[in-house]
C-alpha positions as CSV (number, residue, x, y, z in Angstrom):
1,M,226.2,46.6,14.4
2,T,229.2,45.5,11.7
3,A,228.4,47.1,8.0
4,N,227.5,43.5,6.9
5,G,225.0,43.3,10.0
6,D,223.6,46.4,9.3
7,L,222.9,45.7,5.5
8,R,220.9,42.4,6.6
9,S,218.6,44.5,8.8
10,R,217.7,46.6,6.3
11,I,217.1,44.0,3.9
12,L,215.2,42.7,6.7
13,E,213.5,45.7,7.6
14,Q,212.7,46.5,3.9
15,A,211.0,43.0,3.1
16,R,208.9,43.3,6.2
17,V,207.5,46.9,4.4
18,L,207.2,45.5,1.1
19,L,205.5,42.1,2.2
20,L,202.8,44.2,4.1
21,K,202.3,46.6,1.4
22,E,202.4,44.4,-2.0
23,G,202.0,40.8,-0.4
24,Y,203.9,37.8,-1.1
25,S,203.8,37.3,-5.0
26,A,204.4,41.1,-5.8
27,V,207.5,41.5,-3.9
28,S,210.9,40.2,-5.7
29,M,214.7,40.3,-4.7
30,R,215.1,42.9,-6.8
31,K,212.4,45.0,-5.4
32,I,213.9,44.8,-1.8
33,A,217.3,45.3,-3.4
34,K,215.9,49.1,-4.8
35,A,214.4,50.1,-1.6
36,V,217.5,49.2,0.4
37,G,219.8,50.9,-2.4
38,C,221.8,47.5,-3.0
39,T,222.4,45.1,-5.5
40,P,220.1,42.1,-5.5
41,T,223.1,39.8,-5.8
42,S,223.6,41.2,-2.3
43,I,220.6,40.0,-0.5
44,Y,222.0,36.4,-1.9
45,I,224.6,36.9,0.6
46,Y,222.5,36.7,3.3
47,F,219.3,34.3,1.8
48,D,219.5,32.0,-0.4
49,N,215.6,33.0,-2.1
50,K,212.8,35.0,-1.3
51,D,211.1,32.3,1.1
52,A,214.6,32.4,2.8
53,L,214.4,35.6,3.8
54,I,210.6,35.4,4.7
55,H,211.6,32.2,7.1
56,A,214.1,34.7,8.6
57,L,211.4,37.3,9.3
58,I,209.2,34.9,10.7
59,E,212.0,33.4,13.1
60,E,213.0,37.0,14.0
61,G,209.2,37.3,15.0
62,M,209.1,34.2,17.1
63,E,211.9,35.3,18.9
64,L,211.2,38.5,19.9
65,L,207.9,36.6,20.8
66,A,209.1,34.3,22.9
67,G,211.2,36.6,24.6
68,D,208.2,38.6,25.6
69,L,206.4,35.3,26.4
70,A,209.4,34.3,28.9
71,K,209.4,37.5,30.7
72,A,205.6,37.3,31.7
73,S,205.4,33.8,32.9
74,A,208.4,33.9,35.3
75,P,208.3,31.0,37.5
76,D,208.4,33.1,40.7
77,S,205.0,33.9,40.6
78,E,202.2,31.8,40.3
79,P,200.9,29.7,37.7
80,R,197.3,31.8,37.3
81,A,199.4,35.2,37.7
82,R,201.5,33.5,34.8
83,F,198.9,32.2,32.6
84,R,197.1,36.1,32.6
85,G,201.0,37.5,31.9
86,T,201.6,35.6,29.1
87,C,197.7,35.5,27.4
88,L,198.3,39.4,27.8
89,A,202.0,39.2,26.7
90,F,201.2,37.5,23.4
91,L,197.9,39.8,23.0
92,E,200.2,43.0,23.3
93,F,203.2,41.5,20.9
94,G,200.7,40.9,18.1
95,I,198.6,44.2,18.8
96,Q,202.2,46.2,19.1
97,N,204.1,44.4,15.9
98,P,201.4,44.5,13.7
99,E,204.5,44.1,10.9
100,Y,205.7,40.5,12.6
101,Y,202.6,39.7,13.3
102,Q,201.0,39.9,10.1
103,I,204.0,37.9,8.4
104,M,204.4,35.4,11.4
105,F,200.8,34.4,11.4
106,L,198.4,35.9,8.6
107,L,200.7,35.8,5.7
108,H,199.6,33.1,3.5
109,P,201.7,32.5,0.1
110,E,200.6,29.4,-2.4
111,K,203.7,28.5,-3.3
112,M,206.2,29.3,-0.3
113,E,208.8,26.6,1.0
114,R,207.6,24.9,3.8
115,Y,209.1,26.4,7.3
116,P,212.0,24.5,7.8
117,T,211.6,22.2,10.7
118,D,214.2,23.1,13.4
119,K,212.8,26.7,13.1
120,Y,209.4,25.5,13.1
121,R,210.2,23.3,16.9
122,R,211.9,26.5,18.3
123,A,208.6,28.5,17.2
124,R,206.2,25.9,18.7
125,R,208.3,26.6,22.1
126,N,205.7,29.7,22.3
127,L,202.9,27.4,22.2
128,E,204.4,24.9,24.7
129,L,205.1,27.5,27.0
130,F,201.2,28.0,27.3
131,A,200.8,24.0,28.0
132,D,203.3,24.3,30.3
133,I,201.3,26.8,32.2
134,L,198.3,25.1,31.6
135,R,199.5,21.5,33.1
136,E,200.6,23.3,36.1
137,V,197.5,24.8,36.9
138,R,195.4,21.8,36.2
139,S,197.2,19.4,37.5
140,G,195.5,16.3,38.2
141,S,193.1,17.1,36.1
142,S,193.0,15.1,33.0
143,F,192.6,17.1,29.9
144,D,195.2,17.3,26.8
145,P,197.4,20.4,27.4
146,M,198.6,21.0,24.1
147,L,195.1,21.2,22.5
148,S,193.8,23.3,25.7
149,A,196.8,25.5,24.7
150,T,195.7,25.2,20.9
151,V,192.4,26.3,22.0
152,L,193.6,29.3,24.1
153,W,196.1,30.7,21.2
154,S,193.2,30.5,18.6
155,L,191.1,32.7,21.0
156,L,194.2,35.3,21.3
157,H,195.0,35.2,17.6
158,G,191.4,35.9,16.8
159,A,191.1,39.0,19.0
160,I,194.5,39.8,17.8
161,S,193.5,39.6,14.2
162,L,189.7,41.4,14.4
163,H,192.3,44.1,16.4
164,L,194.9,44.3,13.4
165,A,191.6,44.2,10.5
166,Q,190.0,47.3,12.5
167,R,186.9,45.4,12.9
168,L,186.1,45.8,16.8
169,D,183.3,48.6,17.5
170,V,185.2,51.8,17.4
171,G,183.3,52.7,20.7
172,M,185.1,50.0,22.4
173,P,188.2,50.6,24.4
174,A,190.9,48.2,22.8
175,S,191.9,47.5,26.8
176,T,188.5,46.3,28.0
177,F,188.9,44.2,24.8
178,I,191.7,42.7,25.7
179,D,190.9,42.0,29.1
180,Q,187.9,40.6,28.5
181,V,189.7,38.3,25.9
182,V,192.0,37.3,29.2
183,E,188.9,37.1,31.2
184,H,187.3,34.6,29.0
185,A,190.2,32.4,28.5
186,E,190.3,32.2,32.0
187,S,187.1,31.0,33.1
188,M,186.9,28.2,29.8
189,L,190.5,27.2,30.6
190,L,191.1,27.2,34.3
191,P,189.5,25.5,37.0
192,E,187.6,27.3,39.6
193,S,190.0,28.2,42.7
194,P,188.8,25.3,45.8
């Protein structure tokens, strides 16, 4: 990696750490620069402003998630197995990458610039993947695949949010909880096998 690429990566890493530790409104380009050990001007070489930097973090996380979902939904397995594998991949991503997940889905800055349309369209591919799998599994039935995918995403997102907020009973093994979430998703959204 070049020195410039390394600096950009360090900027993103420190921004991620500071955002989770201090919140959107407390983080400034100056604070990020101090944590990285560079001048604030150096950050502006890569990012126009704080929101552009946060958008880059969201995009980075969405690309990592897309890679995990793509592996789990490989077309060589049967659709129900792909559904289950994709649900598990989404859950595992959120649990194993809490920093990315929180910035991607749980950060709620009041005055952040709108996420750019082209980046939103690329991020939306993750939801469309679920819709495609549901469309394939439920072929012939009348349902709205994007609505069903959104319902599925809300179930998975809720499970990750509870886990990250440490709101689950400590006596409940995380793996049991995750398996139950996927089992309930299957029973809610997939028709019974013939």
